[in-house]
C-alpha positions in Angstrom: -58.4 58.9 -78.4 -61.2 56.6 -77.2 -61.0 54.2 -74.3 -63.9 51.7 -74.3 -65.1 49.7 -71.3 -67.7 47.0 -71.0 -68.9 47.8 -67.5 -69.0 51.3 -66.1 -70.4 51.2 -62.5 -67.7 48.7 -61.4 -64.3 48.5 -59.7 -63.2 46.0 -62.3 -61.9 48.5 -64.9 -61.8 51.5 -62.6 -58.1 52.4 -63.1 -58.9 53.2 -66.8 -61.9 55.3 -65.9 -59.9 57.2 -63.3 -56.9 57.6 -65.7 -59.3 59.6 -67.9 -61.2 61.4 -65.2 -58.3 62.3 -63.0 -56.3 63.7 -66.0 -53.5 61.2 -66.2 -54.0 60.5 -69.9 -54.1 64.2 -70.5 -50.9 64.7 -68.5 -49.2 62.2 -70.9 -50.5 64.2 -74.0 -53.4 62.0 -74.8 -56.8 63.5 -75.3 -58.9 60.5 -74.1 -62.6 60.0 -73.7 -64.6 57.1 -72.3 -67.3 55.1 -73.9 -69.3 52.2 -72.6 -69.8 49.3 -75.0 -71.5 46.1 -73.8 -70.7 43.2 -73.8 -66.9 43.0 -73.7 -66.5 41.3 -77.1 -68.0 44.4 -78.8 -65.3 46.5 -77.1 -62.6 44.4 -78.7 -64.5 44.5 -82.0 -64.4 48.3 -81.8 -60.7 48.2 -81.1 -60.1 45.8 -84.1 -62.2 48.0 -86.4 -60.4 51.2 -85.5 -63.4 52.7 -83.7 -61.5 52.7 -80.4 -57.9 53.1 -79.4 -57.8 51.2 -76.1 -59.9 48.6 -74.3 -60.1 48.3 -70.6 -61.6 44.9 -70.2 -61.1 41.2 -69.4 -57.9 39.8 -70.9 -59.4 36.4 -71.8 -62.0 38.0 -74.1 -59.6 39.5 -76.6 -59.6 36.4 -79.0 -63.3 37.0 -79.7 -62.2 39.8 -82.0 -58.5 38.9 -82.5 -58.5 35.2 -83.3 -55.6 33.3 -81.9 -54.4 36.6 -80.4 -53.4 38.0 -83.8 -53.3 41.8 -83.8 -53.9 42.7 -80.1 -51.4 44.0 -77.6 -51.6 44.1 -73.8 -50.1 47.2 -72.4 -50.5 46.6 -68.7 -52.7 44.9 -66.1 -55.4 47.1 -64.5 -55.1 44.8 -61.5 -54.0 41.2 -60.9 -56.1 38.0 -60.8 -59.6 37.0 -61.7 -62.0 39.6 -60.3 -65.4 37.8 -60.2 -67.6 37.0 -57.3 -70.3 34.4 -56.8 -73.3 35.8 -54.9 -76.3 33.9 -53.8 -79.6 35.2 -52.5 -79.5 35.8 -48.7 -82.8 34.0 -48.4 -81.0 30.7 -49.3 -78.6 31.1 -46.4 -75.6 29.7 -48.4 -72.3 29.6 -46.5 -69.1 31.0 -48.0 -67.4 28.4 -50.1 -70.4 26.2 -50.6 -70.3 26.0 -54.4 -72.7 23.1 -54.4 -75.5 25.5 -53.6 -75.8 26.5 -57.2 -77.4 23.2 -58.1 -81.0 23.7 -59.4 -80.6 27.4 -59.2 -80.7 30.3 -61.7 -77.4 32.2 -61.9 -77.0 35.4 -63.7 -73.8 35.9 -65.7 -72.8 38.1 -68.6 -71.6 36.8 -71.9 -67.9 35.7 -71.8 -68.0 35.9 -68.0 -70.3 33.0 -67.8 -67.6 30.7 -69.2 -65.5 31.3 -66.1 -68.4 30.1 -63.9 -69.0 27.1 -66.1 -65.3 26.1 -65.9 -65.2 26.7 -62.2 -68.2 24.4 -61.7 -66.6 21.7 -63.8 -63.5 21.9 -61.6 -65.8 21.4 -58.6 -67.5 18.4 -60.1 -70.7 20.2 -61.0 -72.2 19.7 -64.5 -74.6 22.6 -65.3 -76.9 20.4 -67.4 -76.9 17.4 -65.2 -77.3 19.5 -62.0 -79.8 21.9 -63.6 -77.7 25.1 -63.1 -79.3 27.7 -65.3 -76.6 30.2 -66.3 -77.7 33.2 -68.4 -77.8 37.0 -68.4 -80.6 37.8 -65.9 -83.9 39.3 -67.1 -83.6 43.1 -67.1 -84.8 44.5 -63.7 -87.7 46.9 -63.5 -85.4 49.9 -63.0 -82.1 49.0 -64.7 -78.9 50.8 -63.9 -78.1 50.6 -67.6 -74.4 50.8 -67.2 -73.5 47.9 -64.9 -74.1 44.2 -65.3 -73.3 43.5 -61.6 -75.6 46.2 -60.2 -78.4 45.1 -62.5 -77.9 41.5 -61.5 -78.1 42.4 -57.9 -81.5 44.1 -58.6 -82.7 41.2 -60.5 -81.9 38.9 -57.6 -83.7 41.2 -55.2 -86.8 41.0 -57.5 -86.5 37.1 -57.4 -85.8 36.8 -61.1 -82.5 34.9 -60.3 -81.1 33.0 -57.3 -77.6 34.3 -57.6 -75.1 35.9 -59.9 -71.5 35.7 -61.0 -70.2 39.3 -61.6 -68.0 42.1 -60.4 -67.2 43.6 -57.0 -69.7 46.4 -57.2 -72.7 44.1 -57.8 -71.4 42.0 -54.9 -71.0 44.9 -52.6 -74.4 46.3 -53.4 -76.1 43.0 -52.7 -74.2 42.4 -49.5 -74.7 45.9 -48.1 -78.4 45.8 -48.8 -78.7 42.4 -47.1 -80.1 40.7 -50.2 -77.1 38.6 -51.1 -74.4 36.5 -49.5 -70.9 36.2 -50.8 -70.1 32.6 -51.6 -66.9 33.0 -53.6 -64.3 35.7 -54.1 -62.0 34.6 -56.9 -59.3 37.3 -56.6 -58.6 36.4 -52.9 -58.2 32.7 -53.3 -61.7 31.1 -53.0 -62.5 28.2 -55.2 -60.1 25.8 -57.0 -56.4 26.9 -57.2 -56.5 27.8 -60.9 -59.5 30.1 -60.7 -57.6 33.3 -59.9 -55.6 32.7 -63.1 -58.5 32.6 -65.5 -58.3 36.2 -66.4 -57.3 39.7 -65.3 -58.3 43.3 -66.1 -56.1 44.6 -68.9 -55.4 47.8 -70.9 -55.2 46.6 -74.5 -54.6 48.2 -77.9 -53.9 47.1 -81.4 -50.5 45.7 -82.3 -50.3 48.2 -85.2 -50.8 51.2 -82.9 -47.8 50.0 -80.8 -45.7 49.5 -83.9 -46.6 52.8 -85.6 -47.1 55.1 -82.6 -45.1 53.6 -79.7 -44.9 56.9 -77.9 -48.8 56.9 -77.6 -48.7 53.4 -76.3 -46.0 54.2 -73.8 -48.0 57.3 -72.7 -51.1 55.1 -72.0 -49.0 52.8 -69.9 -47.6 55.7 -67.9 -51.1 57.1 -67.4 -52.3 53.7 -66.1 -49.3 53.4 -63.7 -49.7 57.0 -62.4 -53.4 56.3 -61.8 -52.7 53.2 -59.8 -50.1 55.1 -57.7 -52.4 58.0 -57.1 -55.2 55.7 -55.9 -52.8 53.8 -53.7 -51.8 57.1 -52.1 -55.3 58.3 -51.6 -58.1 55.8 -52.5 -60.7 58.4 -51.4 -60.0 60.2 -54.7 -62.1 57.4 -56.3 -65.3 58.9 -54.8 -65.1 62.1 -56.9 -64.8 60.0 -60.1 -67.6 57.8 -59.0 -69.9 60.8 -58.3 -69.6 61.8 -61.9 -70.3 58.3 -63.4 -72.2 56.3 -60.8 -75.6 56.4 -59.1 -75.3 57.9 -55.6 -75.3 54.6 -53.6 -72.7 53.0 -55.8 -70.6 56.2 -55.8 -70.5 56.0 -52.0 -69.1 52.5 -52.2 -66.3 52.9 -54.8 -63.5 54.2 -52.5 -64.0 51.2 -50.2 -63.8 48.8 -53.1 -60.8 50.4 -54.6 -59.0 50.4 -51.2 -59.8 46.6 -51.0 -58.3 46.1 -54.4 -55.1 48.1 -53.9 -52.9 45.1 -53.1 -53.6 43.9 -56.6 -52.8 47.2 -58.4 -49.7 46.1 -60.2 -49.4 46.8 -64.0 -47.0 43.9 -64.5 -48.2 41.1 -66.9 -45.9 38.2 -66.0 -45.4 35.2 -68.3 -47.0 33.0 -65.7 -50.1 35.2 -65.4 -50.4 35.3 -69.2 -49.8 31.6 -69.7 -52.4 30.7 -67.0 -55.0 32.9 -68.7 -54.2 31.4 -72.1 -54.6 27.9 -70.8 -58.1 28.9 -69.6 -58.9 30.5 -72.9 -57.9 27.3 -74.8 -59.7 25.1 -72.3 -63.0 26.9 -72.9 -62.6 26.8 -76.7 -61.9 30.5 -77.4 -58.6 29.6 -79.1 -57.1 26.4 -80.6 -53.6 27.1 -79.3 -51.8 29.1 -76.6 -50.8 32.7 -77.1 -47.1 33.6 -77.3 -46.2 35.9 -74.5 -43.8 38.1 -76.5 -46.3 38.5 -79.3 -49.3 39.5 -77.3 -47.8 41.4 -74.3 -46.0 44.7 -74.9 -42.9 43.7 -73.1 -41.0 46.7 -74.4 -42.8 48.6 -71.6 -41.8 46.2 -68.8 -39.3 48.8 -67.5 -42.3 51.2 -67.0 -44.2 48.6 -65.0 -41.3 48.2 -62.6 -40.5 52.0 -62.3 
């Protein structure tokens, strides 16, 4: 079975990476392999077209391949809350929380991640066009990592091609550790407007027909995710070995720290409130016309596993 992810050198979808590499899918009888597919909408397209069995990605992106949520099933949360960071070049000396600093600046953001930044700015009274905030994927750096938007964005910022970026925790950590960036906003931990942390969350998703026809495989994937989260909570240093296989050396040295920081959010539960908040964001930014129905999209038959 194939698990596809849109960003590899990252903590955003790490529980799915670790579930494969630490053998938890195999323990549940699933012969799983990882594949990187960028950007995230192409992950969901691969799932829709039967070229993948599971997606580990951003929940809000599913309707790009499954219009109005038809045909997709969410098995469990990789972690709770929106997991994006706003980083600005250290040379600009921006203080934490100063969202106004983006005015007149070039901000790198990946497709379908950029809509979160645009909505955040609107909530803060900033109009990207009026205030000349240039939001786009950054030019490819001279030595791209190839497997991580955030890490590449950090390098592009170091090379002066952008003034900041909106991306994952690994890109944030790399830029801060190297002294090239300043963290302005951490969405997961409450920075920004109150609704921001509900824009999205990392999810393990599959097709509705797989859940219907092979419920035992779907349940096995849920158990693999939960067992991975528990194992990392018990010993986050296990993340380093996984990172050493997939990440460049510097990023591999950081992953255990990032995972330990994320552990309070390692809960597979997808509550109705979490789902509804995300759906409201998706509707607001125009990815759907209506709101998704919780029972139709979320595999609530596995709720007892989430709570086990």
